[in-house]
Each structure stands twice: as structure tokens, then as C-alpha cells.
C-alpha positions in Angstrom: 52.1 139.8 -6.6 50.8 137.9 -3.6 47.1 137.0 -4.1 45.0 136.0 -1.0 41.6 134.5 -1.7 39.2 134.3 1.3 35.7 132.8 1.4 33.0 134.0 3.8 30.1 131.6 4.0 31.7 129.9 1.0 34.4 127.3 0.6 36.6 128.5 -2.2 37.6 125.7 -4.6 41.0 125.4 -6.2 39.4 126.0 -9.6 38.0 129.4 -8.4 41.4 130.3 -6.7 43.2 129.5 -10.0 40.6 131.6 -12.0 41.1 134.6 -9.6 44.9 134.3 -9.7 44.7 134.3 -13.5 42.4 137.3 -13.9 43.8 139.4 -11.1 47.4 138.4 -11.7 47.3 139.8 -15.2 46.9 143.3 -13.7 50.6 143.3 -13.0 51.2 143.7 -16.8 49.6 147.2 -16.5 51.3 148.4 -13.3 54.2 146.5 -11.8 54.1 148.1 -8.4 51.1 146.1 -7.3 52.4 144.1 -4.3 49.3 142.3 -2.9 45.7 141.5 -3.8 43.1 140.6 -1.2 40.0 138.9 -2.6 36.9 138.1 -0.6 34.1 136.0 -1.9 30.9 136.2 0.1 27.9 133.9 -0.5 24.6 135.6 0.3 21.1 134.1 0.3 18.7 135.8 -2.1 15.0 135.3 -3.0 16.0 134.0 -6.5 18.7 131.6 -5.1 22.2 132.7 -4.0 24.3 135.7 -4.9 28.1 136.0 -4.7 29.7 139.3 -3.6 33.3 139.5 -4.7 35.5 142.2 -3.3 39.1 142.8 -4.6 41.6 145.2 -3.0 44.9 145.8 -4.6 47.8 147.3 -2.6 50.4 149.1 -4.7 53.2 151.4 -3.8 51.4 154.3 -2.2 48.0 153.5 -3.7 45.1 151.2 -3.0 42.6 150.1 -5.6 39.2 148.5 -4.6 36.3 147.1 -6.6 33.3 144.9 -5.7 30.5 143.2 -7.6 27.5 141.1 -6.6 26.2 138.6 -9.2 24.6 135.1 -9.4 27.9 133.8 -10.9 31.3 134.1 -9.4 33.1 134.1 -12.7 31.0 137.0 -14.0 31.8 139.1 -10.9 35.6 138.3 -11.2 35.6 139.2 -14.9 33.8 142.5 -14.2 36.1 143.4 -11.3 39.2 142.6 -13.3 38.0 144.9 -16.1 37.2 147.7 -13.7 40.5 147.4 -11.9 42.4 147.3 -15.2 40.9 150.6 -16.2 41.7 152.1 -12.8 45.3 150.9 -12.8 45.8 152.1 -16.4 44.4 155.6 -15.5 46.5 155.8 -12.4 49.7 154.9 -14.3 48.9 157.4 -17.1 48.4 160.0 -14.4 51.8 159.2 -12.9 53.4 159.4 -16.3 51.9 162.8 -17.0 52.7 164.1 -13.5 56.3 163.0 -13.6 56.7 163.6 -17.3 58.6 160.3 -17.7 58.2 157.3 -19.9 55.9 154.6 -18.5 58.7 152.0 -18.6 60.7 154.0 -16.1 58.2 153.5 -13.3 59.8 150.9 -11.2 59.4 149.4 -7.7 58.9 152.0 -4.9 59.2 151.2 -1.3 56.0 151.0 0.8 55.4 150.0 4.4 53.4 146.8 4.5 50.9 146.4 7.2 50.1 143.0 8.5 47.6 141.9 11.2 49.4 140.8 14.3 49.3 137.0 14.8 46.6 136.0 17.2 44.8 139.4 17.1 41.2 139.0 16.1 38.6 141.5 15.2 35.3 141.6 17.1 32.5 139.6 15.5 30.6 142.7 14.6 33.4 143.8 12.3 33.2 141.8 9.1 35.5 143.9 7.0 38.6 146.0 7.6 41.1 147.9 5.5 44.5 149.4 6.2 44.8 153.0 4.8 48.0 154.7 4.0 47.4 158.4 4.6 49.2 160.8 2.2 49.1 164.6 2.5 47.0 166.0 -0.4 44.5 168.8 -1.2 40.8 168.1 -1.2 40.9 168.5 -5.0 43.6 165.8 -5.3 41.7 163.5 -2.9 38.5 163.9 -5.0 40.5 163.0 -8.1 42.0 159.9 -6.4 38.5 158.9 -5.2 37.2 159.1 -8.8 40.2 157.3 -10.3 39.8 154.4 -7.8 36.0 154.4 -8.3 35.6 154.5 -4.5 32.4 155.4 -2.5 34.6 156.6 0.4 38.2 157.9 0.5 40.3 158.8 3.5 43.2 161.2 3.2 45.4 163.6 5.2 44.6 167.2 4.3 48.0 168.7 3.4 46.9 172.2 4.4 45.3 171.6 7.8 47.0 168.3 8.8 43.6 166.8 9.7 42.4 163.3 8.6 39.5 163.7 6.3 36.9 161.3 4.8 35.3 162.0 1.4 32.2 159.9 0.8 29.5 159.5 -1.9 26.0 160.0 -0.4 23.0 157.9 -1.3 21.6 160.8 -3.4 24.8 160.9 -5.5 26.3 164.1 -3.9 29.6 164.1 -2.0 30.2 164.7 1.7 33.3 165.2 3.7 34.1 164.6 7.3 37.1 166.3 8.9 38.6 165.0 12.1 40.0 167.3 14.8 42.0 165.9 17.7 41.1 167.6 21.1 
């Protein structure tokens, strides 16, 4: 698995990179289709000192896992995220095994288109974060299940019944909302 560690407002030391690679790299033991991990460490000022927001996105064959944590210590955030992602990856693999009624050892590499930012292309300054989403046709119920499995606040999918791109999101009051796009 390729692991990319990026610091925003923070110069990531080799020690931290090694720690991230050790903790995130072990996730391959649970699901060998993880192709790439993108880790962002963001230092944020806080009234009690500094906080570190760590975001990890795993790109697997046909699936994306994401977790983030903000703490005063980077290692604590990385440990927590590693545990959260491990649970998500294990649940996803168990779901695949149940769905396909095959033994877990038979799940091997699957092809997936990889998306890379074109060299020289830069995002506007206002955009601090971006994500590439692979849209797969599914029902709203399946999308909701995927959203819960990945522990996401938002989830974009292609509605298999209507062919429209939809966005499920968790509202501030804890309820769910859905936005459906229609092309004119």
C-alpha cells in the first residue's frame, strides 16, 4: 500500500511518518485490497495550546474508508483512527464474505481505476480539501448501509433506480438528509 503523509501548517517529521506508516500499514493485514492511504495532519491553534487534526482516507478496490480525529497529541489521534479504520475494514470484509458466500482468503486483488491529480493543476486557495469519489450504482438502503459501515458524515452514490447522483448526509441534529441531483 502506498501511504502519503501531508502536513498543513505542520512540518511532518520522519518519526511521525514512520509511526503513521506502521499504524496505517497494518490495516493491509485485514483487507489486502487497500491500494493507497492519504494522511493529512493539520495543526490548529486552540485556547489551551495547539490541536492536531489527523484525517486518513483509504482507497481500496471499489471502496473508500475515511476517519478523522482532533486531539492535543498526534500519536493519540493516529492510534484512534487506526482502530476506527480497522473496525470499518473488518466489517466491510465480513460483509463481502457474507454477500459472496466465499471464504475470506479468496478475496484477492480487484481492478480499480486510479485517479491522480494532473501535474501542475492546482486547486483554488479556498479549497483546502478534496476527495475523488467512485460512484457505484446502489439503492438508497445500500448507500445508507455503506455510509454507516464507513462511519461517514456524508456519502455520495449513484442511485441504481433513477441514475441520479445522490448525497446522503448526517445533519447537525443527528437526522439524515439526502440531496438528489437532476441534470437539466
